[in-house]
N, C-alpha and C positions, 0 to 999 in steps of 0.2 A: 525400479530404483528411482528415488525422489530426486528432484533438481538439486536439493541441498546436498545429498550424498554424492551425486555425480560431480558436482563442483568441488566438494571437499577433497575427493580422491584425485581429481585432475590437478588441482593446485598444489597438492602435496607432492605429486610426481614432478610437476614443473619445478617446484622449489628444490627437490633433490637433484634434478638434472643440472640446475644452476650451481648447486653446491659442488657436485662432481666436476663441473667445468671450471669452478673457481672464479666465476664471473661476479664482479662487484661493480655495479653501476656507479659512476661518479656522482657526487653531490652536485646538483645543477646550480648554475648561477641564477637561473630564473625558473620558476615553477612552470611546467608544461602540462596543460590539461588534456592535450591530444597526444598524437604520436610524433609530433614534429616540433622542433625548437623554433621559436619566433612566431608561432601561429596563435593568435588570441592573447588575452591578458595573462599576467603572471599572478603572483600572490595578492596583488591589489584587488582581485575579485573577492577576496575575503574581507576587505576593509582593513582598518587599523587593528592589528592583532598583537601589538607589542604588550608583553606582560599578561596577555589573556590566555586562558586555558582552552586549547584547541584539540579536538578529537580528529585523528587520522584514521579513517575506516578502511581496513584492508591495506595495511601499510607496506606490505611486500618487503623489499630489500631495505626499507627505512630511509632512503636517501631524500625523499620529499620532506619527511618530518624533520630531518636534520637541517635541511635548507631553511625551513620556517623558524627553527630555533636559532640558528647561527645568524641569519641575515635579517630576520624580522623580529627577533626577540620574543617569540611566542613560547609558551609552556605547552608542550605537545605530549598528549597520550596517544601512542600509536598502537592500535590493536590489530592483530592478524590471526585468522583462524587456522591457516595452514601451519603445521608445526615446522616444516622445512623452510618456509618463507620467513617465519618468525626467527628461526635460528640464523638465517642469513643476516638479519638486521641486528639481533641481539649480540651475536658474536663479534660483529664489526664495530658497533656503536654503543657497547655496554656502558662506557664511561662518558658518553656525550652529555654535556650539561644541557638542561632544559628539555630533555626527551626521556620519556618512560615507555619502554616496549613491553606490551602485554600479549600473551598468547591466550586466545579465547574467542567466544562468540560475542559479537558486538551487541546483540539483542539482550543477552544475559547481563553483559557489563552495564548497559544503560539502566537496568532495573536497580542496580546498587550504587551507581556513581552519582556524585553531585552534578547538577546541571552544568553543561559546558557553555563557554562564551561563543563558540563557533565550532562547526564541523565541516569536514570536506572528505571527498572520495574521488580518486582518479581511476575511473573505469569500474570500480568494484561494486557499486550499488546495483549495477545491472545483473549481478549474480545472486541477489537476494530478493525474495518476493516483496514487491513494494507495499502490498497490503499489510505486511508484518513490519518492515523496516521503517517506513515513513512515520507511522504513529509512534513507534519506539523512539525515533529521533526527535519527534515533536516533544515528547515527555522528557527527553534527555538534554534539551536545550533551554537556555533562559529565554524569556519573552523578548522578542526582537532580535535574537541571535541569528547570524547567517548560516545557512546550509548551502554549500556550493559543491557541485559534483559534475563529473563528465561521464557520459555513457555513449555506447555505440549508436550511430544513427543509420549509416549504410555500411555494409561489410564489403570485403574485397571482391566479392562476386556481384556487387551492385544490388544486393537484396535490400529492399526498403524496410523501414520500421513498420510494425503492426499497429492496428488501431483497436486491438483487443488485448486485455491483460493476461497474457499466457507466455510461458517461457518457450524458447525454440532452440534447437541445436545450433551451436556455433563450434568453431575449432580454434584452439590455441596452437600456434605454430612456433617452433623453436629449432632453427637451423636444420640439421639433417635428421632430427629425431621424428618419430611418428607423431602425427597431430593428436592433440588431447581433446576429447569431446567435452563440451560444457553446455549447460542450460542457461540461457541468457534472456533477460527481459529487454527486448529491443522495441521500444515504443515510440509513437509519434510525439512531437513536442506538445501537442494539444492534450494528449492522454497523460503525459507526465504532469502537465499543469493541472489537469483535473484531479489527478491522484494527490498531488501536493496540496491543492486547495481543500480537498475533502479531509486531508489529514491534519489541517490546521496551519498551513503555511501560506504566505503571500509570495507569489512568484514575481520577481522583479525583472528577470531577463532570461531569455533562452537564445543562445548563439550557436550557429553551426560552424564547426571548425573543419575546413577541408585541407587536403594536402597541397603544398605548393606545386607539386608535380601533378598536372591535370590528368595524367595517365593513371594515377592512384585513385581508386573509387572510394576508399574509406573516408567516411565523414563521422565526426563526433559531435555530440551535443554538449554544450556547457550550460548548465542550469544553475541560476542563482535565485535563491529564495530566502525568506526570513520567517521565523516562527511568529505567527500573529500574536499581537498583544490583546489578550482577552478583555481586559477592563477598558472602559472609556472614561475620559475626563468628566468630572462632575460639572454640570452647568445648571443654570436656572430654568432651562427649557426642558420640557418633557421629552423622553426619547421617541424617535420616530418608530412606528410599528415595524418590527423586524422579526418575522417568525416564518417557519416552514410548517405547513399543516398538511398531513397526509393520512392515508389508511393503509393497512396491510391485512390481507385476507388469508385465513387458514381454510384450505380446501382439502379435506381428508376423505379419501375414498377407500375402497377395498384394497387398492394397490399401494396405498401409503399417502404421504403428504405431497401436494403439488408444489414443486420448486422450479424456478427458471434461472438462467444465467444472463446477467447484465453484460453489455458489451465491454464494460470495464473489468469483468472477471468475477464479480461477486455473485453469490447464489442468493436468490431472493424469493419471498412470497409474492403472489400477485398483489398489486397495489399501486399507489401513486398519490399525486397531489390533489387536494380539493379544488374544484373549479367553481366559478361563479354560477354555472348552470345547475350545480348540485344543490338540492334543497336540504338533504340530510346526509350523514356519513354513509347510510345504507345505499343511497343513490350513487355515491362515489365508488363504493365497493362494486356495485353492479356494473357501472360504466367501465371502471378499470379492468374488471374481469373480462368483459366483452372485448375491449380494445386490445388487451395484452395477450389473452389466451384463446379468444373465440368462444368461451363458455358463456352461456346465457343463464342468468338467475334473476330473481325478482327481489325487490327490497324486503318483502316479508320472509324471504329465505335467508336473510342476513341477521345474525345475532351479534350485537356489539359486546365485546369483552370489557373494554375500558380505555382510558387515555394514558399514554406514556409521555412523560415530559423529560427532556434532557437538553443539553446545549452542544452545539457544534461550532467551536470558535465563539463568535459573538452572536450567533443565531440561535434563537429558541426553537427547538424542534418538538412539535406536537404530533403524535401518531396515535390514531385510533385503531385498536386491534379488533378483528371481527372473525366470526366463523360463518362460512357459507354452508347451509344445511342441505341444499338441493340445487341442482343445476342441470342444464341440457348441453349435449355436445361432447366433443373430445378436445382436449387442449392441444394447440398447435402454435408454432411461431407465426406471428402476424407481421405483415409488411410495415416497415418504417417504425417498428417498436424497438426500444432499447433492450428489452428483456425478451428472451425466447428460449429455445431448446428446452421446452417444458417436459419435466419428467416426474414420475411418482417415486417418492423416496420413503423407505421404511423408517419409522420413528427411531429405531435402534441403530440406524445407519446414517444419521444426519451428518453433513460435513462439519468438521471441527474448526476449520480456520477461515473458510471463504464465505461464511454467512454474512450478509449485509447486516449492519448494526441494528437497524430498526426491526428487521425480520427476527433476528436473534432475541431482541428484547420482547417482542410479541410472543414468541414461542415459549420463552422462559416465564412470562406472566401467565400464559395459558397452562403450561405444564412445568412447574418448578422442578420436577424430577428429571427432566430431559438433560442429558449430559452435553450441554452446549455452553461455550464461553460467550459472554456478552458484556458490553459496558453497562454501568449502572444507570438506572432511570427511575423516575418517580411514577409509580403505577397507581391509578385510581380506578377501581373496578366499577362497572355499571351493574353487574349482577354478581351474586356470590360465586367465587371461583369454583366451589365444590359442585355447583349445579352445572356449569358449562363443561367443566372437566369430566365429570362422571358421565354426562350424557354423551360426550364425544368419544369417550373410551369404550363404552358398552354398545353404543349405537352409531357407528361411523356413518356419515351421510353417504347415500348412494345416489348416483345420477338418476334423475327421473326422465322418463320418456314423454 
């Protein structure tokens, strides 16, 4: 059962239990990002939101959205995926001025909605895969708009956050009812900052919110970020060089395509950045293959496919795709490398959601028929695609001894 399905089921049960109990949380006098009143900032973390269109992600009982509309004059769209949680809010606050309650998936909503002036989430972003929700929020916010959210840092058992992007089991407790299992992304502040930066946000502050009672182990993170402004002011000076140049290598053997997992959770081809000691892109491929996987190849074993060009925020990203036609050894996780857990993957079983953008772009340029999602990029081939594609399909490279 996927994390999405587990969480959807548990929060639906949670909402029904609250409906059965008739519990209606009061509209707070101040916004609380953690579990305790008076700990950390209030709505001022969002800046001036009077008259602005604000997205409440996972609005629950709706009391936070109502607070922002009543006290701060915001126009709030509050979206909730759980039907029972949505019913709690909509039944109680249906006539509340300045608030619109929606039942649905926030990722689908952001594809259709006009960009928001601000977005916030109290606890709920930890229940959505950050590789999916952060890019969607970037696209759903105006340039410079704030994204403020709180997530779990340390749970009641003292379990610390993880430094890899993967969900883990947590439990939602409610009085005497049985605990509800959820899948939660509990990540270190540095990892959240890395993910936000990669998605196009500038992180302005990460604050840890601990309970006033030092016997309570629970700690929350309050993360404040803004969508980066892509354009730069025009000046008479030329721009400073600002580009990322790297390679990605297709290693296709009898068992399939070689893929590894980055510590941040993405699935990737072997590859990396060009270094000053590399004379050619082929040298970079050979070096990265050896450093990351332990496989040994020669520059003459590397066929360059072409150059992919795209932007990540205000950075130009240049990636050279390549095919490794022969190598020695067996792939294995290497010490001190960010990518490991190397495995062979059949081409008809490629991951659909976790492929690193550059790897997905390279594979789509190499084999346009592969069923993979990828962001657009400008591809300039070095050799006719038919030549490299046909050769690799009919004669997959075999490791040499």
